Structures are given as structure tokens and as C-alpha cells.
C-alpha positions as CSV (number, residue, x, y, z in Angstrom):
1,X,70.8,-24.8,85.6
2,X,72.9,-22.0,87.0
3,X,70.8,-21.2,90.0
4,X,73.0,-21.4,93.0
5,X,71.4,-21.0,96.4
6,X,72.7,-17.4,96.9
7,X,70.9,-16.2,93.8
8,X,67.5,-17.6,94.7
9,X,64.8,-15.2,95.8
10,X,62.7,-16.2,98.8
11,X,59.7,-16.7,96.6
12,X,61.7,-19.1,94.3
13,X,63.2,-20.9,97.3
14,X,59.8,-21.5,98.8
15,X,58.5,-22.9,95.5
16,X,61.3,-25.4,95.3
17,X,60.9,-26.4,98.9
18,X,57.1,-26.9,98.5
19,X,57.7,-29.0,95.4
20,X,60.2,-31.1,97.2
21,X,58.0,-31.6,100.2
22,X,54.8,-32.4,98.3
23,X,53.3,-35.8,99.3
24,X,51.3,-36.5,96.2
25,X,51.0,-35.6,92.5
26,X,47.8,-33.8,93.3
27,X,49.5,-31.6,95.8
28,X,52.3,-30.9,93.4
29,X,49.8,-30.0,90.7
30,X,48.2,-27.5,93.0
31,X,51.5,-25.8,93.8
32,X,52.4,-25.6,90.1
33,X,48.9,-24.3,89.1
34,X,49.4,-21.5,91.7
35,X,52.9,-20.8,90.3
36,X,51.5,-20.6,86.8
37,X,49.0,-17.9,87.8
38,X,51.7,-16.0,89.6
39,X,54.0,-16.2,86.5
40,X,51.2,-15.1,84.2
41,X,50.8,-11.9,86.2
42,X,54.6,-11.3,86.3
43,X,55.1,-11.9,82.6
44,X,52.0,-10.2,81.2
45,X,52.5,-7.0,79.2
46,X,52.7,-3.9,81.4
47,X,50.4,-0.9,80.7
48,X,52.2,2.2,79.5
49,X,53.4,4.3,82.5
50,X,53.7,1.4,84.8
51,X,57.0,-0.1,86.0
52,X,57.7,-3.5,84.3
53,X,59.1,-6.1,86.7
54,X,61.1,-7.5,83.8
55,X,63.2,-4.4,83.8
56,X,65.2,-6.1,86.5
57,X,67.4,-8.5,84.6
58,X,67.9,-10.7,87.6
59,X,64.1,-11.0,88.1
60,X,63.6,-11.7,84.4
61,X,66.1,-14.6,84.5
62,X,64.5,-16.0,87.6
63,X,61.0,-15.9,86.1
64,X,62.2,-17.8,83.0
65,X,63.9,-20.5,85.2
66,X,60.7,-20.9,87.2
67,X,58.9,-21.2,83.8
68,X,61.2,-24.0,82.9
69,X,60.4,-25.8,86.2
70,X,56.7,-25.5,85.3
71,X,57.3,-27.2,81.9
72,X,59.6,-29.9,83.5
73,X,56.8,-30.9,85.8
74,X,54.4,-31.4,82.9
75,X,52.4,-28.2,82.9
76,X,51.8,-25.7,80.0
77,X,53.9,-22.6,80.2
78,X,53.5,-21.4,76.6
79,X,52.3,-18.0,77.9
80,X,56.0,-17.2,78.7
81,X,57.7,-18.4,75.5
82,X,57.8,-15.0,73.9
83,X,59.7,-13.7,76.9
84,X,62.3,-16.4,76.4
85,X,62.6,-15.4,72.8
86,X,63.1,-11.7,73.8
87,X,65.7,-12.6,76.4
88,X,67.7,-14.6,73.8
89,X,68.2,-11.3,72.0
90,X,69.6,-9.7,75.2
91,X,72.9,-7.9,75.1
92,X,73.8,-9.7,78.4
93,X,75.5,-13.1,77.7
94,X,74.2,-14.4,81.0
95,X,70.6,-13.7,80.0
96,X,71.0,-14.6,76.4
97,X,72.0,-18.1,77.5
98,X,69.0,-18.4,79.8
99,X,66.7,-17.4,76.9
100,X,68.3,-19.9,74.5
101,X,68.1,-22.6,77.2
102,X,64.4,-22.1,77.8
103,X,63.6,-21.9,74.1
104,X,65.6,-25.1,73.4
105,X,64.0,-27.0,76.2
106,X,60.4,-25.8,75.7
107,X,59.7,-25.0,72.0
108,X,58.4,-27.9,70.0
109,X,60.1,-28.7,66.7
110,X,57.3,-27.1,64.7
111,X,56.8,-24.1,67.0
112,X,56.7,-20.8,65.0
113,X,58.9,-19.0,67.6
114,X,61.9,-21.1,66.5
115,X,61.9,-19.1,63.2
116,X,62.0,-15.9,65.2
117,X,65.4,-17.0,66.6
118,X,67.1,-17.6,63.3
119,X,68.2,-14.0,62.8
120,X,69.4,-13.8,66.3
121,X,71.6,-16.9,66.0
122,X,73.0,-15.5,62.7
123,X,73.9,-12.3,64.5
124,X,75.5,-14.1,67.4
125,X,77.6,-16.2,65.0
126,X,78.8,-13.1,63.2
127,X,79.8,-11.4,66.5
128,X,83.4,-10.6,67.4
129,X,82.7,-11.9,70.9
130,X,83.7,-15.6,71.2
131,X,81.2,-16.2,73.9
132,X,78.3,-14.9,71.7
133,X,79.5,-17.0,68.8
134,X,79.5,-20.1,71.1
135,X,76.1,-19.2,72.4
136,X,74.7,-19.0,68.9
137,X,76.3,-22.3,67.9
138,X,75.1,-24.1,71.0
139,X,71.5,-22.8,70.5
140,X,71.6,-23.9,66.9
141,X,72.1,-27.5,67.8
142,X,68.9,-27.6,69.9
143,X,66.7,-25.1,68.0
144,X,67.4,-25.6,64.3
145,X,65.0,-27.7,62.2
146,X,65.6,-29.1,58.7
147,X,63.7,-26.2,57.2
148,X,66.0,-23.7,59.0
149,X,69.3,-25.4,58.2
150,X,70.0,-23.6,54.9
151,X,69.8,-20.2,56.7
152,X,72.7,-20.8,59.0
153,X,74.9,-23.5,57.3
154,X,77.0,-20.8,55.7
155,X,77.8,-19.0,58.9
156,X,78.6,-22.3,60.7
157,X,80.9,-23.4,57.9
158,X,82.9,-20.1,58.1
159,X,83.5,-20.7,61.8
160,X,85.3,-24.0,61.3
161,X,88.4,-22.0,60.5
162,X,88.0,-19.5,63.4
163,X,91.0,-18.5,65.5
164,X,89.4,-19.8,68.7
165,X,89.7,-23.5,69.3
166,X,86.4,-23.4,71.3
167,X,84.6,-21.9,68.3
168,X,86.1,-24.4,65.9
169,X,85.1,-27.3,68.2
170,X,81.5,-26.1,68.5
171,X,81.2,-25.3,64.8
172,X,82.0,-28.9,63.8
173,X,79.5,-30.2,66.3
174,X,76.9,-27.9,64.9
175,X,77.7,-28.8,61.3
176,X,77.4,-32.5,62.3
177,X,73.9,-31.7,63.7
178,X,72.9,-30.0,60.5
179,X,74.1,-33.1,58.6
180,X,71.9,-35.3,60.8
181,X,68.9,-32.9,60.3
182,X,69.3,-32.0,56.6
183,X,71.7,-34.3,54.7
184,X,70.6,-32.6,51.5
185,X,72.0,-29.3,52.8
186,X,75.2,-30.7,54.5
187,X,76.1,-33.7,52.4
188,X,78.2,-36.7,53.6
189,X,81.0,-35.7,51.1
190,X,81.0,-32.1,52.3
191,X,81.3,-33.1,56.0
192,X,83.8,-35.8,55.2
193,X,86.2,-33.3,53.5
194,X,85.8,-30.9,56.5
195,X,86.5,-33.5,59.1
196,X,89.6,-34.7,57.2
197,X,91.1,-31.2,57.6
198,X,90.0,-30.8,61.2
199,X,91.5,-34.2,62.1
200,X,94.9,-32.4,61.7
201,X,93.9,-29.4,63.8
202,X,96.7,-28.0,66.0
203,X,94.5,-28.1,69.1
204,X,94.0,-31.6,70.5
205,X,90.5,-30.8,71.9
206,X,89.3,-29.9,68.4
207,X,90.8,-33.1,67.0
208,X,89.1,-35.1,69.8
209,X,85.8,-33.5,69.0
210,X,86.2,-34.3,65.3
211,X,86.6,-38.0,66.3
212,X,82.9,-38.1,67.4
213,X,81.8,-36.9,64.0
214,X,84.1,-39.4,62.2
215,X,82.7,-42.3,64.3
216,X,79.2,-41.4,63.3
217,X,80.1,-41.0,59.6
218,X,82.1,-44.3,59.7
219,X,79.0,-46.2,60.9
220,X,77.4,-45.0,57.7
221,X,80.3,-45.7,55.3
222,X,83.5,-47.2,56.7
223,X,85.1,-47.7,53.3
224,X,85.4,-43.9,52.8
225,X,87.6,-43.7,55.9
226,X,90.1,-46.5,55.1
227,X,92.5,-43.8,53.6
228,X,92.6,-42.1,57.0
229,X,94.0,-45.2,58.8
230,X,97.6,-43.9,58.8
231,X,96.4,-40.6,60.4
232,X,94.3,-42.4,62.9
233,X,97.1,-44.7,63.9
234,X,99.5,-41.8,64.2
235,X,97.2,-39.9,66.5
236,X,96.6,-43.0,68.7
237,X,100.3,-43.5,68.9
238,X,100.9,-39.9,69.9
239,X,98.3,-40.2,72.7
240,X,99.5,-43.6,74.0
241,X,103.1,-42.1,74.2
242,X,101.9,-39.2,76.3
243,X,102.6,-36.6,73.7
244,X,99.4,-34.7,74.5
245,X,99.4,-32.0,77.2
246,X,98.8,-33.5,80.7
247,X,95.5,-31.6,80.9
248,X,94.1,-34.4,78.7
249,X,95.1,-37.1,81.2
250,X,92.6,-38.8,83.4
251,X,94.2,-40.4,86.5
252,X,97.5,-40.5,84.5
253,X,95.8,-42.3,81.6
254,X,96.4,-40.1,78.5
255,X,93.2,-38.9,76.8
256,X,91.3,-42.2,77.5
257,X,88.1,-41.1,75.7
258,X,90.0,-40.2,72.6
259,X,91.8,-43.5,72.6
260,X,88.5,-45.4,72.9
261,X,87.0,-43.4,70.1
262,X,90.0,-44.0,67.8
263,X,90.0,-47.8,68.5
264,X,86.3,-47.9,67.7
265,X,86.9,-46.2,64.4
266,X,89.8,-48.5,63.6
267,X,87.6,-51.6,64.3
268,X,85.0,-50.4,61.8
269,X,87.5,-49.5,59.0
270,X,89.5,-52.7,59.5
271,X,86.7,-55.2,59.6
272,X,87.3,-58.1,57.3
273,X,90.1,-56.2,55.4
274,X,93.5,-57.7,55.7
275,X,95.4,-54.8,54.2
276,X,93.6,-52.2,56.3
277,X,94.0,-54.3,59.5
278,X,97.7,-54.9,59.0
279,X,98.4,-51.2,59.5
280,X,96.9,-51.2,63.0
281,X,98.2,-54.4,64.5
282,X,101.2,-52.9,66.2
283,X,99.5,-49.8,67.6
284,X,96.6,-51.9,69.0
285,X,99.1,-54.2,70.8
286,X,101.0,-51.2,72.2
287,X,97.8,-49.3,73.2
288,X,96.6,-52.4,75.1
289,X,99.9,-52.7,77.0
290,X,100.1,-49.0,77.8
291,X,96.5,-48.9,79.1
292,X,96.8,-51.9,81.4
293,X,97.7,-49.9,84.5
294,X,95.1,-51.0,87.0
295,X,92.7,-48.0,86.5
296,X,89.1,-48.2,85.3
297,X,89.8,-45.8,82.4
298,X,92.7,-48.1,81.3
299,X,90.5,-51.2,81.6
300,X,87.9,-49.5,79.3
301,X,90.6,-48.9,76.7
302,X,91.8,-52.5,77.0
303,X,88.3,-53.8,76.5
304,X,87.8,-51.6,73.4
305,X,91.0,-53.0,72.0
306,X,89.8,-56.6,72.6
307,X,86.6,-55.8,70.8
308,X,88.5,-54.3,67.9
309,X,90.9,-57.3,67.7
310,X,87.9,-59.6,67.3
311,X,86.4,-57.6,64.5
312,X,89.4,-56.8,62.3
313,X,91.2,-59.3,60.1
314,X,92.6,-61.9,62.6
315,X,96.1,-61.8,63.9
316,X,97.4,-64.6,66.1
317,X,99.7,-62.5,68.2
318,X,97.0,-59.9,68.9
319,X,94.4,-62.6,69.7
320,X,96.9,-64.1,72.3
321,X,97.4,-60.7,73.8
322,X,93.6,-60.2,73.9
323,X,93.2,-63.6,75.6
324,X,95.7,-62.7,78.3
325,X,93.9,-59.4,79.0
326,X,90.6,-61.2,79.2
327,X,92.1,-63.8,81.6
328,X,93.1,-61.1,84.0
329,X,89.6,-59.6,83.9
330,X,88.0,-62.9,84.6
331,X,90.4,-63.7,87.5
332,X,89.8,-60.2,89.0
333,X,87.9,-59.8,92.3
334,X,85.8,-57.0,90.8
335,X,82.4,-58.1,89.4
336,X,82.6,-55.4,86.8
337,X,85.9,-56.7,85.4
338,X,84.7,-60.3,85.6
339,X,81.6,-59.2,83.5
340,X,83.9,-57.4,81.0
341,X,86.1,-60.5,80.9
342,X,83.2,-62.9,80.2
343,X,81.7,-60.6,77.6
344,X,85.1,-60.2,75.9
345,X,85.8,-63.9,75.8
346,X,82.3,-64.5,74.3
347,X,83.4,-62.2,71.4
348,X,86.7,-64.0,71.0
349,X,85.3,-67.6,71.0
350,X,82.5,-66.6,68.6
351,X,85.1,-66.3,65.8
352,X,88.1,-68.2,67.3
353,X,86.7,-71.1,69.4
354,X,90.2,-72.5,70.0
355,X,90.7,-69.9,72.7
356,X,87.9,-71.3,74.8
357,X,89.7,-74.3,76.4
358,X,92.4,-72.4,78.3
359,X,89.8,-70.2,80.0
360,X,87.2,-72.9,80.7
361,X,87.8,-73.4,84.4
362,X,88.0,-69.6,85.1
363,X,84.6,-69.2,83.4
364,X,83.2,-72.0,85.6
365,X,84.2,-70.1,88.7
366,X,82.2,-67.1,87.5
367,X,79.1,-69.4,87.3
368,X,79.4,-69.9,91.1
369,X,79.3,-66.1,91.7
370,X,76.2,-64.7,93.4
371,X,75.9,-61.8,90.9
372,X,72.9,-62.8,88.8
373,X,74.0,-60.6,85.8
374,X,77.4,-62.2,85.8
375,X,75.8,-65.7,86.0
376,X,73.6,-65.0,83.0
377,X,76.5,-63.7,80.9
378,X,78.6,-66.7,82.0
379,X,75.9,-69.1,80.9
380,X,75.7,-67.4,77.5
381,X,79.5,-67.7,77.2
382,X,79.4,-71.4,78.1
383,X,76.8,-72.0,75.4
384,X,79.1,-70.3,72.9
385,X,82.1,-72.2,74.1
386,X,80.6,-75.7,73.7
387,X,82.3,-78.0,71.2
388,X,82.5,-81.8,70.7
389,X,85.4,-82.0,73.1
390,X,83.9,-80.2,76.1
391,X,80.2,-80.9,75.5
392,X,79.8,-83.4,78.3
393,X,81.5,-81.3,80.9
394,X,79.6,-78.1,80.0
395,X,76.3,-79.8,79.7
396,X,76.6,-81.3,83.2
397,X,77.3,-77.8,84.5
398,X,74.3,-76.3,82.7
399,X,72.0,-79.1,84.0
400,X,73.3,-78.6,87.5
401,X,72.6,-74.9,87.3
402,X,69.2,-75.5,85.8
403,X,68.1,-77.8,88.6
404,X,69.0,-75.1,91.2
405,X,67.5,-72.0,89.6
406,X,63.9,-70.7,90.1
407,X,64.0,-68.0,87.4
408,X,61.4,-69.1,84.9
409,X,62.9,-67.1,82.0
410,X,66.3,-68.5,82.6
411,X,65.0,-72.1,82.9
412,X,63.3,-71.7,79.5
413,X,66.5,-70.3,77.9
414,X,68.8,-73.0,79.4
415,X,66.4,-75.8,78.4
416,X,66.5,-74.6,74.8
417,X,70.3,-74.3,74.9
418,X,70.9,-77.7,76.5
419,X,68.7,-79.3,73.8
420,X,70.7,-77.4,71.1
421,X,74.2,-78.4,72.3
422,X,73.1,-82.0,73.0
423,X,71.8,-82.4,69.4
424,X,74.8,-80.7,67.8
425,X,77.7,-82.3,69.7
426,X,76.4,-85.5,71.3
427,X,79.4,-88.0,71.5
428,X,77.0,-91.0,71.5
429,X,73.3,-91.9,71.3
430,X,73.4,-93.3,74.9
431,X,74.8,-90.0,76.2
432,X,72.2,-88.0,74.3
433,X,69.3,-90.1,75.7
434,X,70.7,-89.8,79.2
435,X,71.1,-86.0,78.9
436,X,67.6,-85.5,77.5
437,X,66.1,-87.7,80.3
438,X,67.9,-85.5,82.9
439,X,66.6,-82.4,81.2
440,X,63.0,-83.8,81.4
441,X,63.5,-84.4,85.1
442,X,64.6,-80.9,85.9
443,X,62.8,-78.9,83.3
444,X,60.1,-81.1,81.6
445,X,57.4,-78.5,82.1
446,X,59.0,-75.9,80.0
447,X,58.5,-75.4,76.3
448,X,61.5,-75.2,74.0
449,X,61.6,-71.8,72.2
């Protein structure tokens, strides 16, 4: 909330200080109850001829912010909702935003006051002031209900072609929200046609915002977006080649969040489709190379590329590149990168088990790490990596780890998995009997789930 220390009244400051220093929930409740009584007096209608404290815009804003604190701490502040609705209609943008904020945070979905705000949002969207338009659009995303969607969908749709890139960006977000709330008002096909046009918007920020909508729609129906693969590949290539303004860079990585979003979309539209996947092989390889610059944002892109490569129609060259990237993650000193490496390798070996052997020893090293989360993920990977060739080696490691752990849940899980791999890949009956005997010795008191 925009309440810097210099704008706080002494009364408000004392309230925040008292809440912060309270020693119990009961003490906090007493403070808030006292504040509720104070706000009721401040916000109650003023008799004619008396000065209304809300005539001071600064005071009015502060009272509503204090009202929001009351609600956030679990107390009823419904007595002041009407004041928030009134402030949303203020000519001052500063106070309009405060009114919308309180209404969006406090009014329940079925509250009747929401309907009182529809006309105000419509007026704001029709304004010549860009900030008022943005305020109306932003309010709509948090205040509109399915029943109210038809009343504003027309105004929102008009704003998609507005001259301001900020308005266009917020308009597509609002339209997406209306689609989620009322798919019978904003249909999938309607939204699809609009995002197709916005994907070619002259402003990169609008295009980037559109990718969020495309990803959500793609989850629902990826087939519809296969025809956009050339456009998506072209955009990803432009970003990877640093053709976007430098303001979109993050630590010299070009628009990393846009790259991640594009790769995710490509993974969905290319899944199991050889023709669709062939058009993205080159750019995925290039994107992975360009992103591997030793920065966390770059590692995130590389990881998304690895995930994408394991989902789309397989390509040997890309799988090799993904394996090399994963190997660097696993060999890193960073626990976070090791975790990403182990997780990524688990995805690769699930569909391409031949890549397990070359990383087997590196994975074993992760098992010796003190990080429990990494240990668990490594054990899961070892289970996935097991095959007739390495079953003896991996089973010995699992049994050794099982004998040393005191985690009950982990012991149960490992017991089940050792039984499973022993039954599936046992090289001989004698080895199987020996392994199960060892398992009884270290974990005989656990049931197999």
C-alpha cells in the first residue's frame, strides 16, 4: 500500500506500532476493536451544518487504509464499505485507486456494492485520461463477477486497439479475466482471434503480456495454436538475438521471462507432433546456448528448454545438448543447480533411458550431499534410472542409504522401490534372494505400499 512514513498521521502510526508490539492475539483484538469504534465515529454520516472530517481527502484516504488493516486482521469493517465505493468515484486518481483497492480487497463476490461500481468502471474506461482507463481496467479484474461481465466486455474490447501500450496491455489482461469468469460472454474463439493480432503488437511489453494469455489458452487447447509456431519461433529468435530494447534485459539476459513463456508454449504445441516439433529444433538449441551465461535467469531458460526437449517429438542432437546442460547443473557447487540437474535428468531418462549411464556417477555424488531435498530427488532419479545393466550397483546404493536413514516415510518409500526394481530387473534368483534378505534386515518392520 502507498503509505510511506511521511504520510502517516500520528494516530495511524501509533496504531501500527501498537499492532506490531502486541504480545498476544487477545491484545491485538482489543487494539483493533478500539480502532473499529474510532473509525465508525469518523466515517458515520455527519449532521447537516457540521464539518465532515472526510472533506479532507488526505484524511479520507487514511481512514480507508486503516479500514483495510482492520479487515486484514480478521475483523468486520463492513460499516465503511460505502465510503470506499464513494471514493472510487472521486475525481482524484490517487483517491480513486484507494477506493478501488479497498473494494477489491474487502467486498465479497456476491456483495451488492460491487454492482454499484459497474457504471464507474465504465466511465473510467471511456475517459480520455490514460490513468483513469488503467484504473478502471485494473479494478475490473478484481471486482467483476460473471453476472457483471456483459456490462463491460464491450468497453474492454474497444481498448485493445488503444493508442497507449499500457492500456492495450491491461485490456488484454482484463479480457482474459472475463474469459475465465464468463466463457459464454468471452468465448475461446473470440479471445484466440484477439491474441493472434496482439501477438504482432508493435510494443514488446504488449506482446509479452499476450504470451501469458496464450499459455493459459494453450493448456486448454494446444492444437489451435500449432499454426502460430512460426510466429512464436520468430519472436523467440528476435529475443535471443538481443533485438528487443535493452530495457527488457535482466542482468544482460534478454527478456528471460518472455523466453521462458515462449518455450513453455512451444513444448505444449509440439508435444508428440513430429511436424510441429521440427520447426522449433533449431531455435531451442540456439536459445539454450545463448542463455547459458552463468546467471540464474539464464539457467531458468536452459531448464525450460530441457523440459521442452523432453516433451516434444524427440531429436537426438537436442537430447545430447540437453544432457550436456544437465551434466553442468549436476556438477555445479550450487545446491539449487544440482536440484535442477537431477530433476531435469529424471525427465530425460523417463523417455530416453539410454542417457542415464553417462551421468550415473555424478548422480551418486548427489546422494552423498547433506541437503535432504536433493537426496530425496536423487533417490527418485536413481529409481527411474535403474535398468537390467545397473540394477545391482544402484540397488546396493539404495540399500546402503536405507540402512543409514531414520526418516520413516523415506524408509517406507525406499523399501517399496527396492522391492520393485529387484523383481523387475533381478539378474538371477540368487541375487534376488540375497537382496530381499538384506532388505528384511534393514527395513523388515515396514509395510510395502
